[in-house]
N, C-alpha and C positions, 0 to 999 in steps of 0.2 A: 605384287605379281611380279615384280621386278627382277631380271637376273643378267650375270654378266656374260650372256649368250650374246654374241653380235647381230644384230640386224640384217637380214639378207634380202636383197633386191633382185628385182626380176623385168623387165620391160615385155610391156603386149604390142603387138602390131595389127591390124584390122584385116592385113592382105586383101585389098581391094583394087581389082585391076585400074591402073594408072596410065599417065602418060609420061614418056613416050615409049616407055615398056611397061608390059604388064607388073613386074617386079619392082619397078623403081623406088618407090617409094618403101616398099617390105626391106630391098636391098638397102636404102640409106638409114633406114631405123635399124637392122640389125648390125651396119658399122658402127652406129652411134652407140649402141648397146657396148659394143665389144669395145671402143675406147672408151664408156665411162666406167669398164672393168664391172658389170653387171654379173650377179650371177646365174641367172637365165633370159631365156628369149622365148617366146608364149605367141602363139596363134590362135585365134577362135578357131569353133567349128560352126559354119552356117551358111546356108543355102542364100540367104540373102538377111539383109538388117534389121535389129528394133526400131529404128527410125521411119519417119512418115518421107516416103519417097519423093511426094510433091512438094517438099520442102529445101530439096535439094537442088537449088539453083544458086547462080551467083551473088546475087541481093539478098540470097539469107547465111549462105557459106562459100566463104571466097575461096574453099580449098577444091569447091565443084568445076573450077576452069582444070585442073588437073587429073583431077578423079570425074568422069563423065559421071559415072553411075555408081550410085551409092549400095545399091543391092548386087554388085558383080564382087562378090565374094570368089576369092579361090578354095579350092578344095586342099585343108589342112593338111592331111600326110604327104601331098604330094609338093607341097610346100617345104615340109618339113625335112623332106630327103632332099632337096633341092640346097636348101640352107646348110645340112650337114654336110654336104659336099665343100662347103665354104668354111666350115667350123672348125678346120684342124687347127689352125691358128688362136681362134678365137678360144676355142674349147668351152661354150657355155653349155649348160645344159638345157634342152629344147623340151619344152612341153607344150601341148595341145590344152586348150582353157576356154572351153571343156567342150570334150566329143558328147555325143548325142547317144543315148538307149535305145532312142526311140526307132529313126530310121537307119540305125548301122546296127547288124547283126555280131552279138557280142565275139563269136568266133573270128570273123573279121576283122574287130576292134582290137582282139588280143594278138591278130598276126601282125597288123601293122604296128601296135607299141612296141610288142618283141623285136618285130626287125629293125624298127628305127633305134632301139636300145642296142644291137648289135653294130651298126653301122656307125653307130655313136659311140660305141666301146663303154656302153654304160651310162652315157648322160639322158637317157629318155624319162621325161615324166608323162604318165599316163592320167590327164584331168578328164574327171567324166562327171557326169551328172543326168538329169531326165529328159531333159531339154525343154525348149518351149514349143507351143501350141504350132507358131509360126512356120518353124523348120518341119513341121510334122502334118497338120491337118489337111496343108493343101495340096499334099502330096500322097493322100492315102494311106497315109497310117494313122491307125487307132487309137485316139488322145482319151481315151475312156479311163484308164489308169497307170499314168505315166511313172508312178513311183512303186507300185508294183511289177511294172515292166525292167524298170532300174534293179529290184533287187532281183529276180531271175537273170538279168543282165549280169552283174557282179558273180553271183555262184556261179556261172558259166563259166566266165572267163577263170576263176580260180580254178573250176575243176580242171579245165585243159591246162592252165599254166603247173599245175601241181599234178598232173597225169604220168609224168615220166615218159613219155611217149607210149601210154599202153592207151586200149580203147577204153572209152569212156560212155559209159550210160547213164543218162539221168532223166528221171522225167520231170516237166518244167510245164505249166500252161502255154507260156512263149517261145522257149527255147530247149525243145527237147534235144537230148543228144543220144545216138541210136550207133553204138561203136566208131564213134566220133575219135579221128587221130590228131594230135597235136605232138609234131616232134620238132619244132622250131626249140633252140636251147636257149637256156637263161646267159645272159653275159656273166662269167665267171659266178655261178651258180647263183645268180638274182636277177629277179624281173624287173620291170619299170616298176618305179613309184607309183600307187595308185593315189590323188589328189581326188578329194569328191568335193564337190560345190553342192552345198547343203542349206537350207533354211529350216524348214517344219519339222515337227516331232519325227515324224519316219523318216524322215532321210537322214537326221542325227543319228538317228537309229542304225541307220545304215554305214553313216560313216563310222560310228566308234565299233563297227563289228570288221568291216572290210577296208580301210583309208590308213595310209602311211601320212594323211595329210587334210586334215581340214581346210578347205578352199571356197568360202563363200564368194561370192561376188557382190556388188553394190545391189540395191541401197541398205546399208548396214550400219548401226551405230556400235561404238567400240562397247559401253555398257550391254549394249544386246550379244556381241559378241561372248563376252563372259558369260552369261548365262549359257549359251548355246553350246560353248568350248567344253565346260562342266558337264553338261550331257554327252557330249561325243566321249568324255576320257571316263566317267563312269559306265557308259553300256562296253567300252572298250576294257575295262576293268570285270567288267561281269563276264566279257566274253574269253576271259582268260587269258587277254594281252596285256602288256605294259601300256597303261592309259598314259603316260608322259613323254612314249613314244612316237605319240601322233603329233607331227609336225601343225602349230597354227599357223596358218597363213590366210591369206586375203589378196582378193586382187580389187585395186580403187582406181576410178577417174580423178586425173590430176588437171584443176584449172588455174595456170599461172601466168605471170606478167611480169614486167619490171615495176609494178605500180598498184595499190589498189584498184585507183580508177581502171588501169587495164582491166584488171581481174572481173570487176563488175560489169565493165562492156562485153566481156566475154560472155559473162554467165548469163547476159542479157540477149545474147543470139541465140536465133528461131532453134539451129537443129541442137546447138547444148542445151537449150532449156528441154528439149523434146525428150532429152534423157530421162528427165522426171516423170514421161509416162510409163516408164519401166518401175517406177513404183509404185506400189500398195495404196488402196484408200485407208487404211491404217496409218499409212506415214504422212497423208495427206492432211487426217482428223488431227494429229500434234499441232500445224498449223494452222488451225480452224478453215479447212477448206476440205473439199470431197474431190474426188478423182473427176477429171474432166470426161472418163469415159464411165462415171456413174459409182452411184453408194455398193461397197463392198467390190470391187473389182480390183483381181488379185496382184497387176502388175503383171511383170515381163512373160511369166509363163501363159498368159492368157492374151499378149499384146499380139493384135493383129494391126499394122499401121500402114501396110500397103494399098489397101482402098482407098486410105482418108484423103480427098481433095483436098487444094488448097487452103481455102476458105476453111473450112472446118479446121486442120492441121493448126493453123493462125487461131483460131479461138480455142482452141486446147494449150495450146503453150502460154496463150494471154492468161488463163487462167491460174497458172503456175505460180506458188508464192515466191517469190525472193530467199525465205528463209529456208525455204524445201531445197531449194537448191545448193545452197551453203552446208546445208548437213549432208546430202546425199554423196557430193565430192570433194577431194582434199581442194581444197582452194586458197588463194593468197599468193603473197610476196612469197621468198625462196624462206626467209626464215617462219613466216608463218604458215608456210605448208611443212615443213620439219618440225614446230611445235604441233601440230596436228597428226603427225606419224607417231609422233612420241607419246600421244596418247594411246594410239593402238598397240606401241609396245606396253606401255603401262599396262593395256589390261589381257597382255598374255600373248599378244601376235610377234612373231619371231621372222616372217616372211614377207616381204608388201612384193607384189606385183602390178605395176604401175603401168596407167596409157596415158598420153599424152592427148586429154580430149582439146586442148587450149587451138589445135591446127583446125577445128572444127568453125571458128568463130566468123562472123562476118568478112572479117579483114583477112586476106590472104597474107599480106605482109605483116600483120601482127601474129597470125596465127605461126608463121615459119620463124617469128622474132621470138616465140616460145620454147624453141627448141635449147637454148642457152640456159634460161633459169629453171628448167626441168632438168637437165644436167647438172645443175648445184643441186637439187633437190634430190638427187639419188646420190650424191656425195656426202651430204649432209646425212641424211637416212642412213647410210652405211655407217657412220662414224656414230649414233647413235648407242 
């Protein structure tokens, strides 16, 4: 599945309120992305994070010294507008990875993405998915049919964007439109690209119908990606779309350092290990283990970590096999990570969006020192 098309790289920042100013880390991350000449800069859409807040302490994570609250997530569209004002020189594409069709009305999402597209002169990307339980159910959003809601949200966004300013009427169990009006224009005739985060069969079918890019997050193996991409492209073809026009992309966490020992120490850090709670029990079974939250646990989509006390969270992370940690993220020295990225390229991926998760290890100093090898990894992947 190799091709001469160059690998493109984006960088994602968690947009957590930091010290001394709320956007201190995000600004540094954006400037680093510009200096590394990446293709895009991404922010997530969370009201809070998928980590046990009881472990966000300096003894487990050095970054807690400068980011006091792990769940102090800033609002993504506001942040992207703030970044857009600084993006005249860097001219990076700006994406949300990914926004939520549970707690956000699709008309508002259509408006936000179209606005960013106009402000950035055509550089906005609408990453979108069904969301997770933790960002919906605690806030009164029904979580009984997230994929059905997602499908209706996508149809709504497309109906509004394709309306040409005419009144729109559309029946829907979730988002009925009654003389709805959408008059924001596309930028030079083009709407933002839609990148869909999908894993399950129904979501893959929706990706084939609607997406400009297939954009799953972790945990994901390259060989699984090949099979799912084939489903997406088959559905796209059946829908009368060009299947090869669906860009193969993926978001991955990176744990790197100056030596293999440094990387393994980071992988053993409590907060970094807690990333694995987002994996499903099916992933654990491959490593001869059961998910700490029980047999059959689905992972990130149903994870509610905020009520875990410290003792419970520590017992959960202690049960995570080291081999699983090495599967769910790119990890190793610069050369090792670039070699792992090449496996994704050989399985069809043409766009990697990377998160430097090494900053969350126990030592703040060692976390900060991951920046240099992380930037070298970006340069190496761009040459693949």
